[in-house]
C-alpha positions in Angstrom: -52.5 40.0 27.6 -49.4 41.2 25.7 -46.1 41.5 27.6 -47.0 39.3 30.3 -44.5 36.5 30.8 -45.8 33.1 30.2 -45.9 30.3 32.6 -42.7 28.2 32.6 -41.0 25.4 34.3 -37.2 24.8 34.2 -35.3 26.7 31.5 -38.3 28.4 29.8 -40.3 25.3 29.1 -44.0 26.2 28.7 -46.3 24.8 31.1 -49.0 24.3 28.7 -50.4 20.9 27.7 -47.7 18.7 26.3 -45.3 21.3 24.9 -42.5 20.6 22.3 -39.5 21.0 24.4 -36.0 19.4 25.3 -35.3 17.3 28.3 -31.8 17.1 29.8 -31.8 13.8 31.8 -29.2 14.1 34.6 -28.8 10.7 36.3 -28.0 10.7 40.2 -24.8 8.6 39.5 -22.0 11.2 39.2 -20.3 9.0 36.5 -23.5 8.2 34.3 -23.8 9.9 31.1 -26.3 12.9 30.4 -29.0 12.3 27.9 -30.5 15.4 25.8 -33.9 14.3 24.5 -36.2 16.4 22.2 -39.9 15.7 22.9 -42.3 16.7 20.3 -45.2 17.0 22.6 -48.7 16.9 21.5 -47.6 16.9 17.9 -45.5 13.6 18.5 -46.6 10.5 16.9 -48.6 12.3 14.1 -47.6 12.7 10.3 -44.5 10.5 10.8 -43.1 12.6 13.7 -41.8 10.5 16.6 -42.8 11.2 20.1 -39.3 12.0 21.1 -35.7 11.6 19.8 -32.6 11.2 21.9 -30.2 13.8 20.3 -27.1 13.0 22.3 -25.6 11.2 25.2 -22.7 13.1 26.7 -20.1 11.8 29.0 -20.5 13.1 32.5 -17.1 14.7 32.6 -17.9 16.9 29.4 -21.4 17.7 30.9 -19.7 18.9 34.2 -17.2 21.0 32.1 -20.1 23.0 30.3 -23.1 22.8 32.6 -22.4 25.8 34.8 -21.6 28.1 31.8 -24.6 27.0 29.9 -26.8 27.5 32.9 -25.4 31.2 33.3 -25.9 32.0 29.5 -29.6 30.6 29.4 -30.4 32.1 32.8 -29.3 35.6 31.3 -31.6 35.2 28.4 -34.5 34.0 30.4 -34.0 37.1 32.6 -34.1 39.3 29.4 -37.6 37.8 28.6 -38.8 38.2 32.1 -38.8 34.5 32.9 -37.6 32.9 35.9 -34.1 31.4 36.2 -33.4 27.7 36.7 -30.7 25.3 37.7 -29.7 21.7 36.7 -30.9 18.9 39.2 -30.7 15.2 39.0 -33.5 13.8 37.1 -35.4 15.5 34.1 -34.7 19.2 33.4 -37.0 20.8 30.8 -35.8 23.4 28.5 -37.7 25.7 26.0 -37.2 23.8 22.6 -34.9 26.6 21.2 -32.7 26.6 24.1 -32.4 22.8 24.0 -31.5 23.2 20.2 -28.6 25.5 21.2 -27.4 23.0 23.9 -27.4 20.3 21.4 -25.0 22.2 19.1 -22.6 22.5 22.0 -23.0 18.9 23.1 -22.6 17.5 19.5 -19.5 19.7 19.1 -17.8 18.2 22.2 -19.1 14.6 22.4 -16.2 13.3 20.5 -13.7 16.1 21.2 -10.8 15.7 23.4 -11.4 16.9 26.9 -8.9 19.6 26.5 -11.0 21.2 23.7 -14.2 21.7 25.6 -13.3 25.1 27.0 -12.4 26.2 23.3 -15.8 24.7 22.1 -17.7 26.6 24.8 -16.1 29.9 24.1 -16.8 29.6 20.3 -20.3 28.5 21.0 -20.9 31.4 23.4 -19.7 33.6 20.6 -22.6 32.5 18.3 -25.9 34.2 18.1 -29.0 32.1 19.1 -30.0 32.3 15.4 -26.8 30.9 14.3 -27.2 28.1 16.8 -30.7 27.3 15.6 -29.5 27.2 12.0 -26.7 24.8 13.0 -29.1 22.5 14.9 -31.4 22.3 12.0 -28.7 21.5 9.5 -27.2 18.9 11.7 -30.4 17.3 13.0 -31.7 16.8 9.4 -28.9 14.3 8.6 -27.3 13.3 11.9 -29.6 14.3 14.7 -29.8 11.2 16.6 -27.5 9.9 19.5 -26.2 7.1 17.3 -24.9 9.5 14.8 -21.9 10.5 16.8 -19.0 12.1 15.0 -20.3 11.8 11.5 -21.2 14.3 8.8 -22.5 17.7 10.4 -21.7 16.4 13.9 -18.0 16.1 12.8 -18.1 19.5 11.2 -19.6 21.0 14.3 -16.6 19.4 16.4 -14.1 21.0 14.0 -15.8 24.3 13.6 -16.1 24.8 17.5 -12.9 23.1 18.6 -10.4 24.0 15.8 -11.5 27.6 15.1 -10.9 29.5 18.5 -12.5 33.0 18.7 -10.4 35.2 20.7 -12.6 36.9 23.5 -15.8 35.3 22.2 -17.8 36.3 25.2 -16.6 40.0 24.7 -17.5 39.7 21.1 -21.0 38.4 21.8 -21.4 41.2 24.4 -20.4 44.0 22.0 -21.7 42.8 18.7 -24.3 45.3 17.4 -27.3 44.8 15.4 -27.0 45.9 11.8 -28.9 49.0 10.8 -31.7 48.6 8.2 -29.7 50.0 5.4 -26.9 47.5 6.1 -29.1 44.6 5.6 -29.8 45.4 1.9 -27.4 43.4 -0.1 -24.9 45.4 -2.2 -24.2 44.4 -5.7 -21.0 42.2 -6.2 -18.1 44.2 -7.8 -18.0 41.5 -10.6 -21.1 42.9 -12.2 -20.2 46.6 -11.7 -19.0 47.9 -15.1 
């Protein structure tokens, strides 16, 4: 039936048979790092796809600095879709695969950053549209998407992009950004070719 919210667990993870999702594994120990693992579900182990990939291992202090903000942003998105909200708990926390990809972008940006820059990265990340975060995940994961790829290539680029490029009022910008009208999506010719 169209329009009926799907059954989910955690942050929008489908409850179907072995779905592709992301798992945030939060240890009970308050100083132990948090792991973000992409689990490919039923497709895992076929056509060269692994069962799962640990995407990032994040220091606990950095996780603590972002977790409440990320929870709020994800719950707002779930509410918009008519899905139940969630919270972080010790153990495994399941996320819809797209939300998990967005979390990876933020975690990758701050994993090697100075702790004083985490708030700047969070503000810049919040100013991005979900589609922008998905694209950044795809580009980064293609070359440097495993936990052992810390602070190289696209991972380093994300760190610089989100920590050294402050967006003033990113949260306000995100809230007020309007969708372009259809006629605005049609590319205009470059002035170079206008004669």
